[in-house]
C-alpha positions, 0 to 999 in steps of 0.5 A, a space after each residue: 569621643 564617637 557616641 554609643 558604639 565605635 571600632 577600635 584596633 587592639 594596640 597593646 595589654 595593659 598591666 591589668 585585664 584590659 588591652 589598650 587601644 586609641 580612638 580620638 587620641 584617648 585611650 580605652 582599656 576593653 577587658 578580654 582583648 588581644 593585640 591586633 584585634 579590632 573590636 567594636 566597643 560600647 563605652 563603659 566609663 569616659 575619665 579626661 584622659 582614658 575611657 574604659 570599654 566592653 567589646 560588643 562584636 569582635 569583627 577581626 581576631 588578632 593572630 595572638 589570639 586564641 580560645 581560652 582552654 578553661 570552660 569558666 573562661 571569661 567568667 572566672 577573674 582569675 586568668 585574665 590572659 588565657 585568650 593570649 597565646 602565650 609566646 604574646 603574653 610574655 612579649 607584653 610582660 616584657 614590654 611592661 617592665 621596660 615601660 616602667 622602667 623609663 616612665 617611673 624608673 627613669 631609666 632612657 635604656 633599660 639593660 633588659 634581657 629576654 623573660 624568661 618563661 615559666 618551666 609550666 604554661 599549665 598546673 603550676 601553681 601549688 596552692 589556689 585560693 578560693 571563694 566559700 559561700 554558705 560552706 557549700 559553693 567554692 570558687 572563684 570571683 567573676 571577673 566583673 563583679 563580687 559573685 561567685 564562679 563556682 568550679 570543678 577544676 582549675 586548669 593553673 593549678 598542679 592536678 592533685 590542688 585541682 583533685 582535691 577540690 572535692 575533698 575540700 567541699 566535703 570538709 566545708 560541709 562538714 564544718 558548723 563554723 562559717 568560712 569564707 575562704 578556703 586554700 589548698 595547698 601542697 608542696 613537692 614530692 618528696 620520700 618516694 610519693 607523687 605527691 605530698 598531700 594537699 593541706 587545706 586552710 579556712 577563713 573563718 567568720 567568728 569563733 570556732 564551733 565547739 563542734 568542729 574540734 571532732 569534725 576536723 579530726 575525724 574529716 582528716 581520718 576519713 580523708 586519706 589524700 589530706 594532709 592538714 587542715 587549719 581554720 583561722 578566725 581574728 585572734 585564733 588558729 587551730 591546725 589539724 594533722 601536718 599543715 606544712 608543706 616543702 619544696 625542692 630548693 633545685 640546688 645543693 639538695 636543698 628542700 624548703 619547708 614552710 608552715 601554715 600561712 608563711 608565704 611561698 611563690 605560687 610555682 616551684 618550678 619557676 621558682 627553681 628557676 629564678 633562684 639559679 637566675 639569682 645565683 647567676 646575676 648576683 655574682 656571689 662570692 664566698 668572702 661576702 657578707 649578705 644581709 637578706 630583707 624581708 627574708 621570709 621563710 629562708 627561700 633565696 636564703 639557703 642557696 646563699 648561704 651556701 656560697 657566701 660567708 655569712 647571710 642575716 636574713 631579716 622578717 618581720 613575720 615571727 612563724 617564717 623567721 622560725 621556718 626559717 632558722 629550721 631550715 638552715 639548721 636542717 641544711 646544716 647552715 650555721 653562717 646564716 642568723 635570722 632577725 625578727 624585726 620589720 626591714 626598717 627596724 632591722 636595718 636600724 639595728 645593724 646600723 646602730 651595732 655597725 654590722 655591714 655586708 658586702 651585698 643587699 637582697 631584697 624580697 618584698 611584697 607587692 608594694 616594694 621597698 620605699 620604707 627601707 629603700 633610702 637606708 640601704 646604702 648605709 649598710 655599704 653593699 656595692 651590690 644591691 640584688 632586687 627580687 619584685 613581683 609588681 614593676 611598677 614599685 620596683 622602678 620606684 625603688 630602683 630611680 631612689 638607688 640611683 639617686 645614692 649613686 647605685 646603676 642598674 646593671 641587668 633586669 631578668 624579667 621572668 614569667 611565674 604567672 602565666 596566664 596573668 598580667 604579673 610578673 616577677 623581675 630580678 634586678 642587679 644595681 652596682 654602686 657606681 661612686 
């Protein structure tokens, strides 16, 4: 490797905050760079197969580079790709999915469809989670340390979320319970209102201070823009006001309501695009029974149940299952049944009782569905539809399905996370033997 500093041309974006170049045959990861940049780099760390470096000088900026509009870039670690023009972000994410399918999935020619952009490039998140210090300072983690970057606004948060940062600080200051994180959450406009009030959720250190029962009630009375607040600690949780939020599914006039702590997609408009894509590529039929693993509170379940004979959802979060049942009942979906169990235990119980399905839908967490993927073929499905937020674990699981005779027929990347390296992918596999 060249000593001290060296010139590097960035070829592509990695699955992470760095751009990638090569020197002397070795891959070098450099945060904050853009494909096409020519940079002077100082070596930080060198391993056998790769190295990491820091930009000393931007010698020639790429045509794909832009000035980040956020004043907290590059200190804030929340948007590591904001200096990349959006069209190049999309191209990079599509390439990342293709590469993971080839390298990990063993698919030589992945049936990859063009990536679907986020409906909104900015202000797309309905929730953000911030770090708190001394119940006074509030912000994101620094890109390269644990230092807090205090913020007054956030360009990827919904405008009503950003507008509530002052309320969040006022709430923190009113508490005597030490709080280490605060999440600001809001839903879609409902009942003729422009927006739902924000919900503030604090992750506490230690026990609830007795005075905070009254402090939270007083805070809500004095802040009409805040719908509810919640404090959660180890083994305890307290709620004040309305802490559920609701979203328009975007199909069949369905509404999806979740309780505090239950998973939702961060991008409601992008989620509606995801649901429409699921229905289009999944080719669900009225006579089918669909088994949905990791169903959460019914985000995918509601529109699916409207189109098939029966839907069985399996989810291990008891609160999410309660919400799913309430959502289905509100929509009049008597053909949807939700079981509180891990994916592995749920599949085992279905097999034990002889329940099979024509289609299996999976929407696992980032770690994927390794615990259950080899049991999925035993459910008898001719079609498996997999929604993933991590292309590496998706590729791993699709490779396992291929060993059981399933062939990937469609891969649809969707950008639900502009200015980050994360990408959603919907995969459809068909049993071919």
